[in-house]
N, CA, C and O of each residue as an XYZ file, in Angstrom:
436
protein
N       1.763    -12.297    -11.138
C       0.948    -13.092    -10.263
C       1.854    -13.737     -9.477
O       2.740    -14.370    -10.051
N       1.805    -13.699     -7.589
C       2.657    -14.490     -6.997
C       2.033    -15.469     -6.025
O       0.842    -15.434     -5.715
N       2.790    -16.224     -5.627
C       2.182    -17.230     -4.567
C       3.341    -17.824     -3.605
O       4.552    -17.938     -3.793
N       2.723    -18.076     -2.781
C       3.604    -17.913     -1.637
C       2.725    -19.068     -0.092
O       1.583    -19.512     -0.211
N       3.249    -19.213      0.663
C       2.897    -20.370      2.003
C       1.405    -19.848      2.257
O       0.666    -20.756      2.639
N       0.725    -18.465      2.120
C      -0.075    -17.863      2.141
C      -1.482    -18.481      1.099
O      -2.660    -18.138      1.209
N      -1.042    -19.222      0.358
C      -1.774    -19.269     -1.227
C      -2.551    -18.205     -1.601
O      -3.765    -18.024     -1.510
N      -1.155    -17.143     -2.285
C      -1.866    -15.833     -2.290
C      -1.926    -15.855     -3.667
O      -1.021    -16.448     -4.255
N      -2.896    -15.279     -4.367
C      -3.479    -15.067     -5.462
C      -3.291    -13.554     -6.169
O      -4.286    -12.881     -6.440
N      -2.266    -13.195     -6.375
C      -2.183    -11.887     -6.921
C      -2.245    -11.906     -8.757
O      -1.540    -12.674     -9.411
N      -2.923    -11.216     -9.195
C      -2.946    -10.513    -10.869
C      -2.295     -9.429    -11.000
O      -1.434     -9.241    -11.859
N      -2.830     -8.245     -9.751
C      -2.454     -6.789    -10.408
C      -1.791     -6.121     -9.146
O      -2.402     -5.972     -8.087
N      -0.306     -5.679     -9.381
C       0.104     -4.878     -7.953
C      -0.692     -3.141     -7.898
O      -0.597     -2.334     -6.974
N      -1.374     -2.992     -9.079
C      -1.587     -1.391     -8.991
C      -3.192     -1.056     -8.540
O      -3.751      0.011     -8.791
N      -3.945     -2.445     -7.663
C      -4.808     -2.044     -7.125
C      -4.637     -1.627     -5.902
O      -3.651     -1.836     -5.195
N      -6.078     -0.728     -5.500
C      -6.146      0.071     -4.328
C      -5.985     -1.114     -2.917
O      -6.138     -2.332     -2.829
N      -5.627     -0.105     -2.008
C      -5.903     -0.785     -0.394
C      -7.297     -1.329     -0.014
O      -8.339     -1.279     -0.666
N      -7.099     -1.770      0.996
C      -8.808     -2.281      1.555
C      -9.006     -0.967      1.732
O      -9.037     -0.431      0.624
N      -9.159     -0.176      2.620
C      -9.541      1.441      2.937
C     -10.044      1.990      1.210
O      -9.335      2.369      0.278
N     -11.678      1.815      1.316
C     -12.174      2.435      0.191
C     -12.457      1.146     -1.065
O     -13.419      1.164     -1.832
N     -11.461      0.154     -1.047
C     -12.013     -0.699     -2.081
C     -12.623     -1.837     -2.132
O     -12.812     -2.585     -1.172
N     -12.991     -2.034     -3.366
C     -14.545     -2.786     -4.345
C     -13.425     -3.989     -4.429
O     -12.224     -4.228     -4.559
N     -14.935     -4.652     -4.227
C     -14.995     -6.448     -5.181
C     -15.943     -5.811     -5.894
O     -16.754     -4.939     -5.583
N     -15.692     -6.441     -7.004
C     -16.291     -6.374     -8.352
C     -16.303     -7.812     -8.800
O     -15.257     -8.360     -9.148
N     -17.489     -8.448     -8.800
C     -18.156     -9.740     -9.245
C     -18.759     -9.937    -10.550
O     -19.581     -9.164    -11.042
N     -18.300    -11.057    -11.125
C     -19.188    -11.019    -12.182
C     -19.498    -12.695    -12.543
O     -18.655    -13.587    -12.637
N     -21.380    -12.831    -12.754
C     -21.899    -14.290    -12.231
C     -22.920    -14.363    -13.266
O     -23.929    -13.663    -13.345
N     -22.479    -15.448    -14.184
C     -23.839    -15.654    -14.762
C     -24.268    -14.373    -15.928
O     -25.451    -14.203    -16.222
N     -23.238    -13.575    -16.495
C     -23.494    -12.234    -17.037
C     -23.828    -10.992    -16.383
O     -23.959     -9.868    -16.870
N     -23.922    -11.323    -15.405
C     -24.311     -9.869    -14.641
C     -23.209     -9.754    -13.658
O     -22.819    -10.751    -13.052
N     -22.638     -8.463    -13.454
C     -21.634     -7.747    -12.780
C     -22.248     -6.891    -11.746
O     -23.105     -6.038    -11.977
N     -21.710     -7.201    -10.490
C     -21.875     -6.148     -9.417
C     -20.227     -5.916     -8.635
O     -19.187     -6.574     -8.685
N     -20.650     -4.558     -7.879
C     -19.515     -4.253     -7.430
C     -20.028     -3.699     -5.706
O     -20.939     -2.903     -5.476
N     -19.368     -4.214     -4.930
C     -19.589     -3.884     -3.775
C     -18.671     -3.297     -2.043
O     -18.078     -4.355     -1.831
N     -18.358     -2.595     -1.137
C     -17.515     -2.265     -0.869
C     -16.824     -3.286     -0.286
O     -17.496     -4.225      0.140
N     -15.276     -3.335     -0.132
C     -14.820     -4.532      0.268
C     -14.807     -4.706      1.570
O     -14.330     -3.752      2.185
N     -15.149     -5.550      2.170
C     -15.060     -6.087      3.718
C     -13.722     -6.807      4.035
O     -13.420     -7.898      3.552
N     -13.086     -6.221      4.742
C     -11.789     -7.172      4.830
C     -12.417     -8.807      5.825
O     -11.911     -9.923      5.707
N     -13.121     -8.589      6.364
C     -13.517     -9.694      7.247
C     -14.622    -10.500      6.488
O     -15.434    -11.132      7.163
N     -14.692    -10.512      5.248
C     -15.842    -11.317      4.395
C     -15.008    -11.935      3.223
O     -14.160    -11.339      2.559
N     -15.366    -13.123      3.101
C     -14.717    -13.764      1.586
C     -15.450    -13.338      0.514
O     -16.488    -12.682      0.598
N     -14.892    -13.724     -0.547
C     -15.958    -13.502     -1.945
C     -16.701    -13.919     -1.842
O     -17.655    -13.203     -2.146
N     -17.095    -15.350     -1.364
C     -18.338    -15.947     -1.851
C     -19.208    -14.872     -0.837
O     -20.415    -15.113     -0.832
N     -18.932    -14.139     -0.290
C     -19.741    -13.767      1.172
C     -20.255    -12.300      0.443
O     -21.321    -11.697      0.566
N     -18.958    -11.969     -0.417
C     -19.599    -10.563     -0.660
C     -19.911    -10.397     -2.114
O     -19.982     -9.346     -2.751
N     -20.130    -11.959     -2.630
C     -20.711    -11.929     -3.648
C     -22.713    -11.988     -3.356
O     -23.542    -11.437     -4.081
N     -22.894    -12.507     -2.573
C     -23.855    -13.093     -1.756
C     -24.671    -11.396     -1.492
O     -25.750    -10.958     -1.889
N     -23.464    -10.720     -0.565
C     -24.221     -9.157     -0.536
C     -24.541     -8.342     -1.505
O     -25.507     -7.602     -1.316
N     -23.908     -8.284     -2.612
C     -24.269     -7.763     -3.521
C     -25.455     -8.552     -4.839
O     -25.648     -8.297     -6.027
N     -25.971     -9.456     -3.995
C     -27.482     -9.875     -4.736
C     -27.204    -11.115     -5.425
O     -28.193    -11.814     -5.647
N     -25.849    -11.636     -5.895
C     -25.812    -12.823     -6.605
C     -26.083    -14.212     -5.583
O     -26.092    -14.375     -4.363
N     -26.287    -15.076     -6.736
C     -26.774    -16.566     -6.149
C     -25.259    -17.291     -6.651
O     -25.371    -17.871     -7.732
N     -23.909    -17.345     -6.053
C     -22.884    -17.893     -6.445
C     -22.797    -19.320     -6.345
O     -23.258    -19.751     -5.288
N     -22.312    -20.235     -7.184
C     -22.274    -21.808     -7.067
C     -21.709    -22.019     -5.592
O     -21.470    -20.818     -5.465
N     -21.319    -22.523     -4.436
C     -20.981    -23.052     -3.463
C     -21.561    -24.549     -2.638
O     -22.741    -24.804     -2.876
N     -20.958    -25.354     -1.873
C     -20.978    -26.500     -1.438
C     -20.751    -26.221     -0.074
O     -21.467    -25.609      0.718
N     -19.532    -26.814      0.103
C     -18.802    -26.889      1.296
C     -18.779    -25.674      2.420
O     -19.060    -25.828      3.609
N     -18.424    -24.559      1.854
C     -17.949    -23.371      2.581
C     -16.398    -23.534      3.307
O     -16.012    -22.640      4.060
N     -15.331    -25.014      2.968
C     -14.613    -25.157      3.743
C     -13.190    -25.490      3.032
O     -12.111    -25.794      3.539
N     -13.647    -25.293      1.426
C     -12.202    -25.483      0.995
C     -11.824    -26.715      0.553
O     -10.615    -26.871      0.383
N     -12.571    -27.657      0.317
C     -12.735    -29.082     -0.124
C     -13.372    -29.532     -1.515
O     -13.122    -30.519     -2.207
N     -14.264    -28.503     -1.695
C     -14.725    -29.537     -2.976
C     -14.881    -28.549     -4.256
O     -15.807    -28.841     -5.012
N     -14.156    -27.505     -4.570
C     -14.388    -26.478     -5.412
C     -15.597    -26.386     -6.273
O     -15.449    -26.633     -7.470
N     -16.464    -26.147     -5.942
C     -17.616    -25.692     -6.423
C     -17.669    -24.459     -6.842
O     -18.138    -24.143     -7.935
N     -17.081    -23.477     -5.813
C     -17.328    -21.890     -5.775
C     -15.980    -21.029     -6.235
O     -15.745    -19.867     -5.903
N     -15.004    -22.024     -7.229
C     -14.112    -21.663     -8.390
C     -14.357    -20.533     -9.195
O     -15.197    -20.727    -10.074
N     -13.736    -19.125     -9.130
C     -13.738    -18.265     -9.761
C     -12.353    -18.115    -10.241
O     -11.450    -18.918    -10.004
N     -12.241    -16.969    -10.971
C     -11.142    -16.525    -11.648
C     -10.780    -14.919    -11.253
O     -11.241    -13.953    -11.862
N      -9.785    -14.839    -10.015
C      -8.986    -13.198     -9.793
C      -8.595    -12.537    -11.141
O      -7.407    -12.680    -11.431
N      -9.553    -11.664    -12.249
C      -8.749    -10.533    -13.122
C      -8.139     -9.947    -12.614
O      -7.113     -9.878    -13.291
N      -7.990     -9.149    -11.398
C      -7.355     -8.084    -10.852
C      -7.787     -7.717     -9.477
O      -8.939     -7.496     -9.103
N      -6.423     -7.680     -8.610
C      -5.848     -7.664     -7.419
C      -5.546     -8.590     -6.509
O      -5.397     -9.709     -7.000
N      -5.449     -8.540     -5.724
C      -4.867     -9.698     -4.710
C      -5.625    -10.076     -3.531
O      -6.113     -9.338     -2.674
N      -5.657    -11.928     -3.664
C      -6.765    -12.496     -3.043
C      -5.862    -13.201     -2.255
O      -4.822    -13.436     -2.871
N      -5.887    -13.741     -0.796
C      -5.415    -14.799     -0.366
C      -6.524    -15.784      0.493
O      -7.442    -15.562      1.282
N      -5.877    -17.052     -0.145
C      -6.632    -18.380      0.646
C      -6.594    -18.566      2.118
O      -5.429    -18.484      2.508
N      -7.597    -18.829      3.263
C      -7.718    -19.195      4.329
C      -6.975    -20.649      4.021
O      -5.969    -21.013      4.630
N      -7.496    -21.264      3.192
C      -7.479    -22.903      3.380
C      -7.457    -23.374      1.431
O      -8.285    -22.948      0.627
N      -6.592    -24.073      1.178
C      -7.020    -24.727      0.076
C      -6.742    -26.378     -0.199
O      -5.652    -26.934     -0.069
N      -7.822    -26.918     -0.551
C      -7.280    -28.231     -0.852
C      -7.770    -28.793     -2.124
O      -7.869    -30.011     -2.278
N      -8.118    -27.835     -3.155
C      -8.562    -27.973     -4.507
C      -7.467    -27.916     -5.199
O      -6.949    -28.879     -5.764
N      -7.051    -26.773     -5.191
C      -6.542    -25.940     -6.651
C      -4.947    -26.432     -6.544
O      -4.517    -26.768     -5.440
N      -4.196    -26.461     -7.567
C      -3.093    -26.482     -7.545
C      -2.162    -25.467     -7.916
O      -2.476    -24.397     -8.437
N      -0.993    -25.840     -7.628
C      -0.201    -24.459     -7.772
C      -0.492    -23.579     -9.036
O      -0.856    -22.406     -9.122
N      -0.163    -24.694    -10.163
C      -0.707    -24.038    -11.404
C      -1.811    -23.143    -11.677
O      -1.918    -22.176    -12.432
N      -2.740    -23.806    -10.735
C      -4.623    -23.477    -11.163
C      -4.436    -22.007    -10.289
O      -5.406    -21.249    -10.302
N      -3.365    -21.646     -9.629
C      -3.384    -20.776     -8.424
C      -2.844    -19.617     -9.303
O      -3.431    -18.570     -9.578
N      -1.391    -20.086     -9.753
C      -0.560    -19.149    -10.859
C      -1.960    -18.593    -11.705
O      -1.856    -17.382    -11.895
N      -2.870    -18.999    -12.101
C      -3.392    -18.630    -13.259
C      -4.662    -17.862    -13.297
O      -5.308    -17.364    -14.219
N      -4.880    -17.945    -11.524
C      -5.674    -16.656    -10.804
C      -6.958    -17.055    -10.602
O      -7.918    -16.300    -10.450
N      -6.981    -18.796    -10.600
C      -8.149    -19.516     -9.941
C      -8.231    -19.193     -8.309
O      -7.228    -19.055     -7.609
N      -9.500    -19.105     -7.860
C      -9.470    -19.073     -6.209
C     -10.737    -19.421     -5.921
O     -11.739    -18.991     -6.492
N     -10.692    -20.334     -4.881
C     -11.886    -20.553     -4.267
C     -12.473    -19.419     -3.487
O     -11.764    -18.806     -2.690
N     -13.657    -19.125     -3.661
C     -14.218    -17.845     -3.502
C     -14.696    -18.193     -1.764
O     -14.528    -17.262     -0.976
N     -15.263    -19.487     -1.231
C     -15.345    -19.859     -0.058
C     -14.363    -19.177      0.994
O     -14.696    -18.519      1.979
N     -13.236    -19.446      0.612
C     -11.888    -19.203      1.223
C     -10.858    -17.866      0.734
O      -9.731    -17.703      1.203
N     -11.417    -17.063     -0.182
C     -10.518    -15.905     -0.749
C     -10.895    -14.655     -0.069
O     -12.034    -14.190     -0.071
N      -9.853    -14.132      0.521
C     -10.028    -12.967      1.295
C      -9.689    -11.964      0.571
O      -8.596    -12.331      0.139
N      -9.961    -10.573     -0.008
C      -9.731     -9.946     -0.386
C      -8.574     -8.982      0.089
O      -8.823     -8.617      1.238
N      -7.483     -8.480     -0.353
C      -6.317     -8.015      0.410
C      -6.514     -6.181     -0.375
O      -6.527     -5.224      0.399
N      -6.625     -5.995     -1.643
C      -7.282     -4.758     -2.366
C      -8.358     -4.876     -3.079
O      -8.853     -6.002     -3.138
N      -8.804     -4.114     -3.580
C      -9.852     -3.632     -4.346
C      -9.538     -5.338     -5.520
O      -8.358     -5.415     -5.864
N     -10.175     -6.170     -5.896
C     -10.595     -7.103     -7.042
C     -11.693     -7.229     -7.679
O     -12.796     -7.051     -7.162
N     -11.502     -7.545     -8.850
C     -12.203     -7.785    -10.049
C     -12.477     -9.739     -9.816
O     -11.481    -10.454     -9.704
N     -13.524    -10.191     -9.785
C     -13.403    -11.587     -9.868
C     -14.446    -12.026    -10.699
O     -15.559    -11.513    -10.576
N     -14.233    -12.929    -11.551
C     -15.278    -13.343    -12.832
C     -15.422    -14.981    -12.238
O     -14.505    -15.621    -11.723
N     -16.741    -15.427    -12.449
C     -17.479    -16.694    -12.027
C     -17.398    -17.365    -13.243
O     -17.092    -18.556    -13.192
N     -17.619    -16.826    -14.385
C     -18.170    -17.082    -16.294
C     -17.102    -17.636    -16.815
O     -17.246    -18.739    -17.342
N     -15.520    -16.887    -16.793
C     -14.389    -17.179    -17.170
C     -13.794    -18.593    -17.115
O     -12.648    -18.797    -17.516
């Protein structure tokens, strides 16, 4: 896992690139996979997959949308909630998380 000034969360370096990638999300015991859209946040991907994920501000301020990145690489556009240690553990604000590779995200963990 790496952390840089771009607030990057990386769990696995073996993930696919954006082309042909997927976003797999688990919420309330249900898992869905949707094609990766590089212009879409993890929260938007979850909603596109038919899930109803927790969120409030959609601005990176409240922490309601926190999930864990299990695989892949995600960069947060903005983060006013998570500490460096939490990011290193794989936590991400899904309203700000932009997938860079195929990713697996778990709201239940």
